[in-house]
Structures are given as structure tokens and as C-alpha cells.
C-alpha positions in Angstrom: 122.5 57.4 72.2 120.3 56.0 75.1 116.9 56.9 75.3 115.2 57.4 78.8 111.9 56.0 79.3 109.8 56.0 82.5 107.7 53.2 83.3 104.4 54.3 84.9 101.8 51.8 86.4 98.5 52.0 84.9 97.0 52.9 88.5 99.2 55.9 88.6 97.8 57.6 85.5 94.6 59.4 85.9 92.1 60.0 83.1 91.7 63.5 81.6 89.2 65.6 83.7 87.1 66.0 80.3 86.3 62.4 80.4 85.2 61.4 83.9 83.3 62.9 86.5 80.5 65.4 86.1 82.4 67.3 83.2 82.8 63.7 81.5 79.2 62.7 82.0 77.8 66.1 80.6 80.0 65.8 77.3 79.2 62.3 76.9 75.3 62.7 77.6 74.1 66.2 76.9 76.9 67.2 74.2 77.5 64.2 72.5 75.8 65.2 69.1 74.8 68.3 67.4 71.2 67.7 68.1 71.8 66.8 71.7 73.6 70.0 72.2 71.2 72.1 70.4 68.4 70.2 72.6 70.2 70.9 75.8 70.8 74.6 75.1 67.3 75.2 74.1 66.1 73.3 77.4 68.3 75.4 79.5 67.0 78.6 77.7 63.3 77.4 78.5 64.2 76.6 82.0 65.9 80.0 82.6 62.6 81.8 81.0 60.0 79.7 83.1 61.7 78.9 86.4 62.7 82.4 88.0 58.9 83.8 87.4 57.7 80.5 88.6 59.8 80.8 91.9 58.7 84.6 92.4 55.1 83.5 92.2 55.4 80.4 94.2 57.6 81.7 97.1 58.7 85.5 96.9 55.3 87.0 95.9 53.3 84.5 98.0 51.0 84.6 101.1 51.3 81.6 103.5 48.9 82.3 106.3 46.0 85.0 105.6 42.4 85.7 105.1 40.7 85.4 101.9 40.4 89.1 101.2 44.4 89.3 101.5 44.6 86.3 98.8 42.5 88.0 96.5 45.1 91.1 96.8 48.0 88.9 96.6 50.4 89.0 93.4 51.5 85.6 94.2 50.4 82.1 95.3 47.9 81.8 98.5 49.0 78.8 100.1 46.6 79.3 102.8 44.0 77.8 100.4 45.6 74.6 100.3 45.7 73.8 104.2 41.9 75.1 104.5 40.8 72.8 101.5 42.9 69.9 102.0 40.2 67.3 102.7 38.5 68.6 99.4 41.7 68.0 97.4 42.0 64.4 98.6 38.6 63.3 98.6 36.5 65.8 96.5 32.9 66.4 97.1 32.5 62.9 98.9 30.7 63.3 101.9 32.7 62.9 105.3 31.2 59.5 106.3 32.3 57.9 102.8 35.6 59.4 102.7 37.3 56.7 104.5 38.0 54.7 101.5 39.8 57.8 99.6 42.1 58.3 102.8 42.7 54.3 102.7 43.8 54.6 99.0 46.1 57.6 99.8 47.9 55.6 102.6 48.1 52.5 100.5 49.5 54.7 97.5 52.0 56.1 100.0 53.1 52.6 101.4 53.3 51.5 97.5 55.7 54.2 97.2 57.8 53.6 100.1 58.0 49.9 99.3 60.3 50.4 96.2 63.6 48.5 96.2 66.0 50.6 97.6 68.9 49.1 96.1 67.8 49.4 92.3 65.2 52.1 92.7 62.7 50.0 91.1 59.4 49.7 92.1 57.8 46.6 93.4 54.4 47.6 91.7 53.4 44.9 88.9 51.3 46.9 86.5 48.6 44.2 85.0 49.5 43.2 81.6 53.2 44.1 82.0 56.1 41.4 82.4 57.7 42.2 85.6 58.1 45.4 87.5 59.3 48.9 86.5 
């Protein structure tokens, strides 16, 4: 009796969906052991408990442009305080005549962040005492 076999090239055979793509990455990195599975489920539970109230406070119940009296009555965040006190957040109680160095540091820090290597995602910033960049 003859046995019929079909030869399939290696490039025609696709791996199972559970070992590649998003599902494969999740199984390999988040659910590869009992400890990681429990840790992933606890993290998802905590995020589910924390994120919705935070979104409600920060965006839904918040006030964006208002007076200080309305900010006191608001149930959520009062974002108009941020725009009115932006200089205080950036330079603290430093007098205006001395706040140029803090502005320069903010600009330099922004440029440092912008100058990271785009190909590897590594920063070009070298920490003192370290061997190379991180």
C-alpha cells in the first residue's frame, strides 16, 4: 500500500497564533509561570480599581478655566491653577531676576531628553561613575 505524503516548504508553514504576535508575547512574558500569572492578575485588578477614579477626577469632574471660588467647589481637579502658577512650579520662590538659570536648566533638560539615540532608544546622557550610557 502506498502512503501519500505532501511536502510543504518551511516558509509555507505558519507558527500557531498562541506562540507569535501579541498573544504569544503575553503568554511568554506575563503568564509564563504561576508567580507571573498571579502578579499580572493582581496588577490588572489594582489598575482597574485605581485608573477609573483617577480619570474621573482628572478629566471628567475637573474644571479647566475658572475662578478660584469655582475651584474650591469643584469635585475634580482644578487645572486653571496650573496655568496661573506655572512660573512657581518651574522656579519656586526664586525672584524673577534670578529665575533665568532655572529656565536654562529646563531648556537643557528638554534638549537632553530630545537628544537620545532614536535607533536604540538609549539616552546619550552619561551618569557620573557609570560605565557608558543607559
